[in-house]
KOLMAR-434103 format. One record per residue (C-alpha): x, y, z; chain; residue number from 1. Coordinates in Angstrom, 1 decimal. Example, Ala and Ser with C-alpha at 12.3 -4.5 7.8 and 13.67 -1.06 7.14 Angstrom:
> 12.3;-4.5;7.8;A;1
> 13.7;-1.1;7.1;A;2
REM end
This chain:
> 5.5;-3.7;6.2;A;1
> 8.6;-4.8;7.9;A;2
> 10.5;-2.3;9.9;A;3
> 14.6;-2.8;8.5;A;4
> 15.8;-0.2;11.1;A;5
> 15.1;-2.7;14.0;A;6
> 15.6;-5.9;12.6;A;7
> 19.0;-5.1;10.9;A;8
> 20.1;-3.0;13.9;A;9
> 18.1;-2.6;16.9;A;10
> 17.1;0.5;16.6;A;11
> 13.7;2.0;17.4;A;12
> 13.6;4.9;15.6;A;13
> 10.1;5.3;14.5;A;14
> 8.2;8.5;14.5;A;15
> 6.3;9.4;17.4;A;16
> 3.7;10.5;15.5;A;17
> 3.0;7.8;13.8;A;18
> 3.1;5.0;17.0;A;19
> 0.1;3.6;18.3;A;20
> 1.0;1.7;21.3;A;21
> -0.2;3.9;25.1;A;22
> -3.0;4.7;22.2;A;23
> -4.6;1.6;21.9;A;24
> -6.8;0.2;24.5;A;25
> -7.3;-3.7;24.9;A;26
> -10.6;-4.0;23.0;A;27
> -10.0;-1.5;20.3;A;28
> -11.6;-3.7;16.9;A;29
> -8.1;-2.7;14.7;A;30
> -5.2;-0.1;15.5;A;31
> -5.0;1.3;12.1;A;32
> -8.0;2.3;9.8;A;33
> -7.3;3.5;6.3;A;34
> -9.6;5.8;4.7;A;35
> -10.0;6.5;1.0;A;36
> -11.8;9.7;1.8;A;37
> -12.3;9.2;-1.9;A;38
> -11.3;8.3;-5.4;A;39
> -10.7;11.7;-7.5;A;40
> -6.5;12.5;-7.9;A;41
> -4.8;15.0;-10.0;A;42
> -2.0;12.0;-10.8;A;43
> -2.9;9.0;-12.8;A;44
> 0.0;6.6;-11.6;A;45
> 0.5;3.8;-13.3;A;46
> 0.3;1.1;-10.0;A;47
> -2.7;2.9;-8.3;A;48
> -4.2;0.5;-6.5;A;49
> -7.5;2.3;-5.6;A;50
> -7.7;2.9;-9.8;A;51
> -8.4;6.7;-8.5;A;52
> -9.6;8.9;-11.5;A;53
> -9.8;13.0;-11.8;A;54
> -13.1;13.3;-10.3;A;55
> -15.2;13.4;-7.4;A;56
> -18.3;10.8;-7.2;A;57
> -21.5;12.1;-5.7;A;58
> -21.7;9.1;-3.6;A;59
> -19.0;9.3;-1.5;A;60
> -19.1;10.0;2.5;A;61
> -20.5;13.4;3.3;A;62
> -19.1;15.9;5.7;A;63
> -21.6;14.8;8.6;A;64
> -21.0;10.8;7.5;A;65
> -17.6;10.8;7.9;A;66
> -17.5;12.4;10.6;A;67
> -20.1;10.8;12.3;A;68
> -17.9;7.4;11.0;A;69
> -14.9;9.1;13.2;A;70
> -17.8;8.9;16.2;A;71
> -17.6;5.4;15.3;A;72
> -14.3;4.6;15.7;A;73
> -13.7;6.6;18.6;A;74
> -16.5;4.6;20.1;A;75
> -14.2;1.5;19.1;A;76
> -11.0;2.8;20.2;A;77
> -9.3;2.8;17.2;A;78
> -6.0;5.1;17.9;A;79
> -4.9;6.0;14.6;A;80
> -6.8;6.9;11.2;A;81
> -5.1;7.3;8.0;A;82
> -7.0;9.5;5.4;A;83
> -5.9;8.2;1.8;A;84
> -7.5;8.0;-1.6;A;85
> -7.2;9.0;-4.5;A;86
> -5.7;12.5;-3.1;A;87
> -7.0;12.9;0.2;A;88
> -6.3;16.5;0.2;A;89
> -8.7;17.2;-2.9;A;90
> -11.2;17.0;0.1;A;91
> -11.7;20.5;1.1;A;92
> -13.2;20.2;4.5;A;93
> -9.7;17.5;5.7;A;94
> -9.4;20.1;8.0;A;95
> -12.7;19.9;9.8;A;96
> -12.4;16.3;9.4;A;97
> -8.7;16.2;11.3;A;98
> -10.2;19.1;13.9;A;99
> -13.0;15.8;14.5;A;100
> -11.0;13.0;14.8;A;101
> -8.4;15.0;17.1;A;102
> -11.4;16.4;19.2;A;103
> -12.5;12.5;19.8;A;104
> -9.4;11.0;20.7;A;105
> -7.8;9.9;17.7;A;106
> -4.2;10.9;15.7;A;107
> -4.4;11.1;11.9;A;108
> -2.7;10.9;9.7;A;109
> -2.6;11.6;5.6;A;110
> -1.6;9.5;3.1;A;111
> -0.8;12.4;-0.1;A;112
> 0.6;12.8;-3.2;A;113
> 1.8;15.4;-1.9;A;114
> 1.3;18.1;-4.2;A;115
> -1.7;20.1;-2.8;A;116
> 0.5;20.9;-0.2;A;117
> 1.4;24.3;-0.4;A;118
> 2.3;26.6;2.8;A;119
> -0.7;27.8;3.8;A;120
> -2.4;24.1;3.6;A;121
> 0.1;22.6;5.0;A;122
> 0.3;24.5;7.9;A;123
> -3.5;24.8;8.6;A;124
> -3.6;21.0;8.8;A;125
> -1.0;21.3;11.0;A;126
> -2.9;23.2;13.0;A;127
> -5.7;21.3;12.8;A;128
> -3.8;18.5;14.2;A;129
> -2.3;16.4;10.9;A;130
> 1.0;15.2;12.4;A;131
> 2.3;12.8;10.1;A;132
> 2.1;12.8;5.7;A;133
> 3.4;10.4;3.6;A;134
> 4.6;11.4;0.5;A;135
> 4.1;9.1;-2.2;A;136
> 7.4;9.4;-5.0;A;137
> 8.2;6.6;-7.2;A;138
> 11.3;8.2;-8.8;A;139
> 13.0;11.9;-8.9;A;140
> 12.8;14.5;-11.6;A;141
> 11.5;12.6;-15.0;A;142
> 11.1;9.0;-13.4;A;143
> 8.2;10.4;-11.0;A;144
> 6.7;11.9;-13.4;A;145
> 6.8;9.6;-15.8;A;146
> 5.7;6.7;-13.9;A;147
> 3.0;9.6;-11.8;A;148
> 1.5;10.4;-15.5;A;149
> 2.0;14.5;-15.0;A;150
> 4.7;16.5;-15.9;A;151
> 6.8;18.7;-12.9;A;152
> 4.4;16.1;-10.5;A;153
> 8.0;15.7;-8.9;A;154
> 9.4;19.3;-7.6;A;155
> 5.2;19.8;-6.2;A;156
> 5.4;16.7;-4.4;A;157
> 9.0;17.4;-3.1;A;158
> 7.9;20.9;-2.2;A;159
> 4.5;20.2;-0.2;A;160
> 7.6;17.6;2.0;A;161
> 8.9;20.4;2.7;A;162
> 6.3;22.4;3.3;A;163
> 4.8;19.8;5.9;A;164
> 7.8;19.4;7.4;A;165
> 8.2;23.0;7.9;A;166
> 4.2;23.4;8.9;A;167
> 5.5;20.6;12.3;A;168
> 4.4;17.4;10.6;A;169
> 6.5;14.7;10.8;A;170
> 6.7;13.4;7.3;A;171
> 8.2;9.8;5.3;A;172
> 8.2;8.2;1.4;A;173
> 6.7;6.5;-0.3;A;174
> 8.3;4.4;-3.2;A;175
> 7.7;1.7;-5.7;A;176
> 10.2;-0.7;-7.5;A;177
> 9.2;-1.2;-11.1;A;178
> 11.6;-2.2;-14.2;A;179
> 11.3;1.5;-14.7;A;180
> 12.1;2.9;-11.1;A;181
> 14.0;0.8;-9.1;A;182
> 17.5;2.2;-9.9;A;183
> 16.2;5.6;-8.8;A;184
> 15.6;4.0;-5.0;A;185
> 19.3;5.0;-4.5;A;186
> 18.1;8.7;-5.5;A;187
> 15.0;8.6;-3.6;A;188
> 17.1;8.0;0.0;A;189
> 19.1;10.4;-0.9;A;190
> 16.8;13.2;-1.3;A;191
> 14.9;12.0;2.1;A;192
> 18.5;12.2;3.7;A;193
> 18.7;15.8;2.4;A;194
> 15.0;16.9;3.2;A;195
> 15.8;16.1;6.3;A;196
> 12.6;13.2;6.3;A;197
> 11.5;10.6;8.9;A;198
> 10.9;7.7;7.3;A;199
> 11.9;5.9;4.1;A;200
> 9.1;3.1;2.8;A;201
> 10.3;1.0;-0.5;A;202
> 7.6;-1.0;-1.8;A;203
> 7.3;-3.9;-4.0;A;204
> 4.7;-3.7;-6.4;A;205
> 1.6;-5.0;-5.7;A;206
> -1.2;-6.4;-8.3;A;207
> -3.9;-4.1;-7.3;A;208
> -6.1;-1.8;-9.3;A;209
> -3.9;-0.7;-11.9;A;210
> -1.2;-2.3;-11.0;A;211
> -2.4;-5.5;-11.4;A;212
> -2.0;-4.0;-15.2;A;213
> 1.4;-3.7;-15.4;A;214
> 2.6;-6.7;-13.8;A;215
> 5.1;-7.1;-17.0;A;216
> 7.0;-4.1;-15.2;A;217
> 7.5;-6.5;-11.6;A;218
> 11.1;-6.9;-11.3;A;219
> 12.9;-10.4;-12.1;A;220
> 13.8;-12.2;-8.7;A;221
> 17.8;-11.6;-9.0;A;222
> 17.2;-7.9;-9.4;A;223
> 14.1;-8.0;-6.3;A;224
> 17.2;-9.6;-4.4;A;225
> 20.0;-7.2;-5.3;A;226
> 17.6;-4.7;-4.3;A;227
> 17.1;-6.0;-0.9;A;228
> 21.1;-6.3;-0.4;A;229
> 21.1;-2.7;-1.3;A;230
> 18.3;-1.5;1.4;A;231
> 20.3;-3.8;3.7;A;232
> 23.2;-2.5;3.5;A;233
> 22.3;1.4;2.7;A;234
> 19.9;1.1;6.3;A;235
> 22.9;-0.2;8.2;A;236
> 24.9;3.4;7.3;A;237
> 22.5;5.1;7.9;A;238
> 21.8;3.3;11.8;A;239
> 25.3;5.3;11.8;A;240
> 24.9;8.5;10.1;A;241
> 21.4;9.3;9.8;A;242
> 19.9;7.4;13.1;A;243
> 16.5;9.5;13.0;A;244
> 15.8;8.0;9.9;A;245
> 13.4;4.8;9.2;A;246
> 13.4;2.4;6.9;A;247
> 10.4;-0.3;5.9;A;248
> 9.7;-2.3;3.3;A;249
> 6.2;-3.6;2.1;A;250
> 4.5;-5.4;-0.1;A;251
> 7.1;-8.4;0.1;A;252
> 7.4;-10.3;3.4;A;253
> 10.0;-13.0;2.0;A;254
> 12.2;-9.6;2.3;A;255
> 12.0;-10.6;6.2;A;256
> 13.7;-14.0;5.7;A;257
> 15.8;-13.6;3.2;A;258
> 17.3;-10.4;6.1;A;259
> 17.3;-12.5;8.7;A;260
> 19.3;-15.3;7.4;A;261
> 22.0;-12.4;6.2;A;262
> 21.8;-11.2;10.0;A;263
> 22.8;-14.8;11.5;A;264
> 25.2;-15.2;8.5;A;265
> 27.1;-11.5;8.5;A;266
> 26.1;-10.5;12.4;A;267
> 25.2;-13.2;14.3;A;268
> 25.3;-12.0;17.3;A;269
> 22.4;-9.5;16.5;A;270
> 20.5;-12.8;15.2;A;271
> 18.8;-13.8;18.7;A;272
> 17.4;-10.0;18.7;A;273
> 16.4;-10.4;14.6;A;274
> 14.1;-14.1;15.6;A;275
> 12.6;-12.3;18.3;A;276
> 11.0;-9.9;16.5;A;277
> 10.5;-11.4;13.8;A;278
> 8.5;-14.3;15.5;A;279
> 7.3;-13.1;18.7;A;280
> 3.1;-12.4;18.7;A;281
> 2.5;-9.5;21.0;A;282
> 3.5;-5.7;19.8;A;283
> 7.7;-5.8;19.6;A;284
> 6.7;-7.8;15.7;A;285
> 8.2;-6.3;13.0;A;286
> 6.5;-7.8;10.4;A;287
> 2.7;-7.3;9.9;A;288
> 1.2;-10.2;8.7;A;289
> 1.2;-10.3;4.7;A;290
> -1.4;-7.3;3.1;A;291
> -4.3;-8.1;5.1;A;292
> -4.8;-9.0;8.2;A;293
> -6.1;-7.6;12.1;A;294
> -4.0;-5.2;12.6;A;295
> -5.4;-2.3;9.3;A;296
> -8.8;-2.5;7.9;A;297
> -9.9;-0.5;4.8;A;298
> -12.7;1.6;4.0;A;299
> -13.3;3.1;1.0;A;300
> -15.1;6.6;0.0;A;301
> -18.5;5.1;-0.1;A;302
> -18.5;3.4;3.4;A;303
> -17.6;0.1;1.8;A;304
> -15.5;-1.9;4.1;A;305
> -13.0;-4.3;2.5;A;306
> -10.4;-6.5;4.6;A;307
> -7.2;-4.8;2.6;A;308
> -7.1;-1.8;0.5;A;309
> -5.0;-4.2;-1.7;A;310
> -8.1;-6.7;-2.4;A;311
> -11.5;-4.4;-3.1;A;312
> -12.6;-6.9;-4.7;A;313
> -14.0;-8.5;-1.5;A;314
> -16.6;-6.4;0.4;A;315
> -17.5;-7.4;3.8;A;316
> -20.2;-4.7;4.5;A;317
> -20.8;-0.9;4.9;A;318
> -20.9;1.5;7.4;A;319
> -23.3;3.2;6.5;A;320
> -25.5;0.3;6.9;A;321
> -23.4;-1.4;10.3;A;322
> -21.1;-0.8;12.6;A;323
> -17.3;-1.8;11.2;A;324
> -17.0;-3.9;14.8;A;325
> -20.3;-5.6;13.5;A;326
> -19.1;-6.2;10.5;A;327
> -15.3;-7.5;11.2;A;328
> -17.4;-9.8;13.7;A;329
> -19.6;-11.5;11.5;A;330
> -17.0;-12.1;8.5;A;331
> -15.4;-14.9;8.5;A;332
> -12.9;-14.1;5.8;A;333
> -11.5;-11.6;8.3;A;334
> -11.2;-14.2;10.5;A;335
> -9.2;-16.2;8.5;A;336
> -7.1;-13.6;7.4;A;337
> -6.1;-13.0;10.7;A;338
> -4.9;-16.5;11.3;A;339
> -3.9;-17.1;7.5;A;340
> -1.8;-20.6;8.0;A;341
> -4.4;-22.9;7.9;A;342
> -5.8;-21.7;4.7;A;343
> -2.5;-20.8;2.4;A;344
> -2.2;-23.1;-0.5;A;345
> 0.9;-24.3;-3.0;A;346
> 4.3;-23.3;-1.5;A;347
> 3.0;-20.7;1.0;A;348
> 1.3;-23.7;2.7;A;349
> 4.3;-25.7;3.0;A;350
> 6.7;-23.2;3.7;A;351
> 8.4;-23.3;7.1;A;352
> 8.3;-19.5;7.3;A;353
> 4.7;-18.6;6.9;A;354
> 3.8;-17.8;10.2;A;355
> 6.2;-15.0;9.9;A;356
> 5.2;-13.7;6.5;A;357
> 0.9;-15.0;6.9;A;358
> 2.0;-16.2;3.1;A;359
> 3.0;-12.4;1.6;A;360
> 0.8;-11.0;-0.6;A;361
> -2.9;-12.4;-0.5;A;362
> -3.3;-10.0;-3.2;A;363
> -1.3;-11.2;-5.7;A;364
> -2.1;-14.6;-5.2;A;365
> -5.4;-13.6;-6.2;A;366
> -4.7;-11.3;-9.0;A;367
> -2.4;-14.1;-10.2;A;368
> -4.4;-17.3;-9.5;A;369
> -7.5;-16.1;-8.9;A;370
> -7.1;-17.9;-5.7;A;371
> -7.2;-15.7;-2.0;A;372
> -5.2;-18.6;-0.9;A;373
> -3.0;-19.9;-3.6;A;374
> 0.8;-19.6;-3.5;A;375
> 2.2;-15.7;-3.7;A;376
> 3.7;-15.7;-7.3;A;377
> 6.6;-13.3;-6.0;A;378
> 8.1;-14.9;-3.4;A;379
> 11.9;-14.6;-4.2;A;380
> 13.3;-17.2;-1.7;A;381
> 14.8;-20.1;-3.4;A;382
> 14.4;-23.8;-2.2;A;383
> 17.5;-24.0;0.1;A;384
> 16.2;-20.8;1.3;A;385
> 12.8;-21.8;2.2;A;386
> 13.4;-25.0;3.6;A;387
> 16.1;-24.0;5.7;A;388
> 16.3;-25.0;9.2;A;389
> 14.4;-22.3;11.7;A;390
> 15.8;-21.1;14.1;A;391
> 15.7;-22.3;17.4;A;392
> 13.2;-21.7;19.6;A;393
> 14.0;-19.0;23.0;A;394
> 12.3;-16.9;25.1;A;395
> 10.8;-13.7;24.3;A;396
> 12.1;-11.0;26.6;A;397
> 9.6;-7.8;26.7;A;398
> 8.7;-6.6;23.5;A;399
> 9.7;-3.6;21.4;A;400
> 6.1;-2.2;20.2;A;401
> 4.9;-2.3;16.4;A;402
> 3.5;0.3;14.6;A;403
REM end
């Protein structure tokens, strides 16, 4: 993810509920684990990276196994656990798992479609210790419902947002840009303002799961640039009118380079701070290194470990058989993804900005080229933008913590 609010305006307004600095010890294996607790989902989203279905798999981790997995994460000092899916709230034991995570010193958060967050369910989960939920909305009204395959999904999700917020949770909206949804991005942000949402994360399409079946729905490069320009301008406005709202993008880390160049041209007094946020190797960095790497790992409903939720075709091991730290320690692929620059090919391998974006999306490279290290076909930077001079290196001041 790229924190546009900090990159563009230098404002660190991340919701306290999703921060992990201060909770992470130096020996934590990763700061964040995304756990697909089930593959079941009541929606049929066109871009679902997990390829969710409408029934639970009887092989998914049982409540007892799930608690044991949480215990193992606590032993590894993992500070944040994301319940994802499928739709995580399909699992009726999620309150119990939330309480267990809290008891073991892990902060649980959730990624959801919002439709199961009734007033009663939101309250019980908040009481159990769930402090943040990100709700996916790909447009407003009919746009969302068409993309997510169920009539009425938008209204139920909006009600879920309200119920979570009223129960005391921090809330966010996640939205994906495609040809059919990009025109609704301004309306989604308007909705976030109206509903007092803490953060909005705008995703580029990632070619994983069913998302790999709709590559023709991806945006032309000129439309991508228009959308990113809009987010620059809207973020600048929101830091003045709604300074508590955080805006991010995800799925195309060329955004960082594109926006940094705009900052240098239009707000040169902010350029040095932006440079530090892009190039700092510590917790102050605003760009997570591509869509796979050392800051997040994925575990699916069967206990299989993947280097990213967008790279399910690569399995590193299974937590039913070995501990997560053993799996990652013994994985050569994990090591290479942690330091991808030396392995990148094509335009990504030659790009002077590869230390910023980490080669962008390895998931798209693998999907299009059948090569994990090939160039990302969705880097929209021009040759001139890629080859332009890098900023001079200067002293890196005290970092700003990154989520």
